[in-house]
C-alpha positions as CSV (number, residue, x, y, z in Angstrom):
1,M,108.2,90.3,83.4
2,N,104.8,90.2,81.8
3,W,102.3,92.4,83.7
4,D,99.4,91.7,81.5
5,I,96.6,90.8,83.8
6,E,93.0,89.9,83.1
7,T,90.2,89.7,85.6
8,P,86.5,89.0,85.0
9,R,85.9,92.7,84.2
10,L,89.3,94.3,83.7
11,I,92.4,94.3,81.6
12,L,95.6,95.6,83.3
13,R,98.8,96.1,81.3
14,E,101.9,98.2,81.2
15,F,101.5,101.8,80.1
16,V,102.5,102.9,76.6
17,E,102.8,106.5,75.4
18,T,99.6,106.3,73.4
19,D,97.8,106.1,76.8
20,A,98.6,109.8,77.3
21,P,95.0,111.0,76.7
22,M,93.5,108.9,79.5
23,V,96.4,109.8,81.8
24,L,95.9,113.5,81.0
25,E,92.2,113.3,81.9
26,L,92.8,111.2,85.1
27,L,95.6,113.3,86.5
28,N,93.6,116.5,86.1
29,E,90.5,115.2,88.0
30,P,89.8,117.3,91.1
31,S,89.8,114.1,93.1
32,F,93.3,113.1,91.9
33,H,94.6,116.5,92.9
34,E,92.9,116.3,96.3
35,F,93.8,112.7,97.2
36,I,97.1,112.1,95.3
37,G,98.4,115.5,94.3
38,D,99.0,117.7,91.3
39,R,101.6,116.2,89.1
40,G,101.8,119.2,86.8
41,V,100.4,117.3,83.8
42,R,98.6,119.8,81.6
43,T,99.3,118.8,78.1
44,M,99.7,115.6,76.0
45,D,103.5,116.1,76.1
46,D,103.3,116.4,79.9
47,A,101.3,113.1,80.0
48,R,103.8,111.3,77.8
49,R,106.7,112.6,79.9
50,Y,104.8,111.4,83.1
51,L,104.5,107.9,81.6
52,R,108.1,107.8,80.5
53,E,109.6,109.1,83.8
54,G,107.1,107.4,86.1
55,P,105.5,104.0,85.2
56,M,107.9,103.1,82.3
57,T,111.0,104.0,84.3
58,S,109.6,102.0,87.3
59,Y,109.2,98.9,85.1
60,A,112.9,99.1,84.1
61,D,114.2,99.9,87.5
62,H,112.0,97.7,89.8
63,G,110.3,95.2,87.5
64,H,106.9,96.7,88.4
65,G,105.0,99.9,88.4
66,L,101.6,101.5,87.8
67,L,99.5,99.7,85.1
68,W,96.9,100.9,82.7
69,M,93.5,99.6,83.9
70,G,90.7,99.1,81.4
71,L,87.1,98.0,81.6
72,K,86.2,95.1,79.2
73,R,83.4,95.8,76.8
74,A,81.5,93.2,74.8
75,G,82.5,93.5,71.1
76,A,84.7,96.5,71.7
77,A,88.2,97.5,72.9
78,P,88.5,98.0,76.7
79,V,88.0,101.6,77.8
80,G,90.7,103.1,80.1
81,I,89.3,103.8,83.6
82,G,92.5,104.4,85.6
83,M,95.7,102.9,86.9
84,C,96.8,100.4,89.5
85,G,100.1,98.8,90.4
86,L,103.0,98.4,92.7
87,V,105.0,101.5,93.4
88,R,108.5,101.8,95.0
89,R,108.9,104.8,97.3
90,P,112.2,105.5,99.1
91,S,110.2,106.3,102.3
92,L,108.7,102.8,102.6
93,P,110.6,99.6,103.2
94,G,108.6,97.7,100.5
95,P,106.3,98.2,97.5
96,D,103.0,99.9,98.0
97,I,99.8,99.3,96.1
98,G,98.8,102.4,94.2
99,F,95.6,103.1,92.4
100,A,93.5,105.9,90.9
101,V,90.2,105.5,88.9
102,T,88.2,108.1,87.1
103,P,85.3,109.1,89.4
104,S,82.6,108.0,86.9
105,Y,83.8,104.4,87.6
106,W,83.9,104.7,91.4
107,G,81.7,102.4,93.5
108,A,81.6,99.4,91.2
109,G,84.5,97.5,92.8
110,Y,86.9,98.0,89.9
111,T,89.7,99.3,92.1
112,T,89.5,96.5,94.5
113,E,89.3,93.9,91.7
114,G,92.3,95.4,89.9
115,A,94.4,95.8,93.1
116,A,93.7,92.2,94.2
117,A,94.9,91.0,90.8
118,V,98.1,93.1,91.0
119,L,98.8,91.8,94.5
120,E,98.3,88.2,93.3
121,R,100.7,88.8,90.4
122,G,103.2,90.3,92.7
123,R,103.0,87.3,95.0
124,E,103.5,84.9,92.1
125,K,106.2,86.7,90.1
126,L,108.1,89.0,92.5
127,E,107.8,86.9,95.6
128,I,107.2,90.0,97.7
129,T,106.7,89.4,101.4
130,S,104.8,92.5,102.4
131,V,103.0,95.3,100.8
132,Y,102.1,98.8,101.9
133,G,99.3,101.2,101.1
134,I,99.2,104.9,101.8
135,T,96.4,107.4,101.7
136,L,95.4,110.7,103.1
137,P,93.4,110.3,106.4
138,H,90.2,111.7,104.9
139,N,90.3,109.4,101.8
140,T,87.7,107.0,103.1
141,R,87.2,105.2,99.7
142,S,90.9,104.3,99.5
143,I,91.0,103.3,103.1
144,R,88.1,100.8,102.4
145,V,89.9,99.4,99.4
146,L,93.1,98.8,101.4
147,E,91.1,97.1,104.2
148,K,89.3,94.9,101.7
149,L,92.7,93.9,100.4
150,G,93.7,92.7,103.9
151,L,96.0,95.6,104.7
152,E,95.9,96.9,108.3
153,F,96.5,100.4,109.6
154,V,100.0,100.8,111.0
155,E,100.5,104.5,111.7
156,E,99.9,108.1,110.5
157,K,102.9,110.2,109.6
158,S,104.5,112.3,107.0
159,L,106.7,110.4,104.5
160,D,108.6,113.4,103.2
161,S,109.6,116.7,104.8
162,G,106.8,119.2,104.5
163,A,104.4,116.7,103.1
164,P,101.0,116.2,104.8
165,P,100.7,113.1,107.1
166,V,99.3,110.0,105.4
167,R,97.8,106.8,106.8
168,I,100.2,103.9,106.3
169,F,98.7,100.4,105.9
170,R,100.6,97.1,105.7
171,G,99.7,93.6,104.8
172,S,101.5,90.3,104.2
173,A,101.9,89.8,100.5
174,L,102.0,86.1,101.2
175,S,98.4,86.0,102.3
176,R,95.7,86.0,99.7
177,A,93.0,88.6,99.2
178,P,89.6,87.6,100.5
179,E,87.9,85.1,98.2
180,A,85.2,87.6,97.3
181,I,87.6,90.0,95.6
182,R,90.1,87.6,94.1
183,P,90.2,87.8,90.3
184,G,89.2,85.1,88.0
C-alpha cells in the first residue's frame, strides 16, 4: 500500500534507512524520553536498526506503521520534523495513532495536520473501523491532539505489566476529522 501523503504543509512517507539521522535526533530528545520512552537508540546503527525492526517491519506485517513526517519548504527538499502513523500494539484491540515531533516544531499544528491525514488514509485504504490513542496522563499536548482528532477518553490503565498507566482514547475511524484540521 502506498503511504505517501501530502498535506498543505507536510509530506509523510514510509521510513527508509537514510532517515536514521533524524530518528537518532528525535528519539534522544528529552521530551521523547519523558512522554514516549527511551528506545536505547544512541548511534546511527541503533537508529537504522530501530527503523528496520520498528516501522519497516510494521509495514510488512500490518500494512501500516510510523511514517517520516517532513515540512515542505519552497525551493528545497522537505525537512524531517518527526513521525506519525498507525501502530499495532498487542495490548489494544485496534490500531492507534502515534506521533512525535521535534520540540522546535511544536505549537504550529503539524502533528494534528499529519495525524488527520494518516487517519484519512487509514479510512480510505485499510477500512479501519476504530482507532485508539494512548498518552501519559501529564502529556497535555498529546491529549489536545487526540481530542482535536475526535478521539474520546475511555480509561486510564497500564497496558503492560510494570508499565506506568496511560490514558486511552478511542474514536471511530469512520467519522472524519473536524474540517478545520482535515488535510488538503
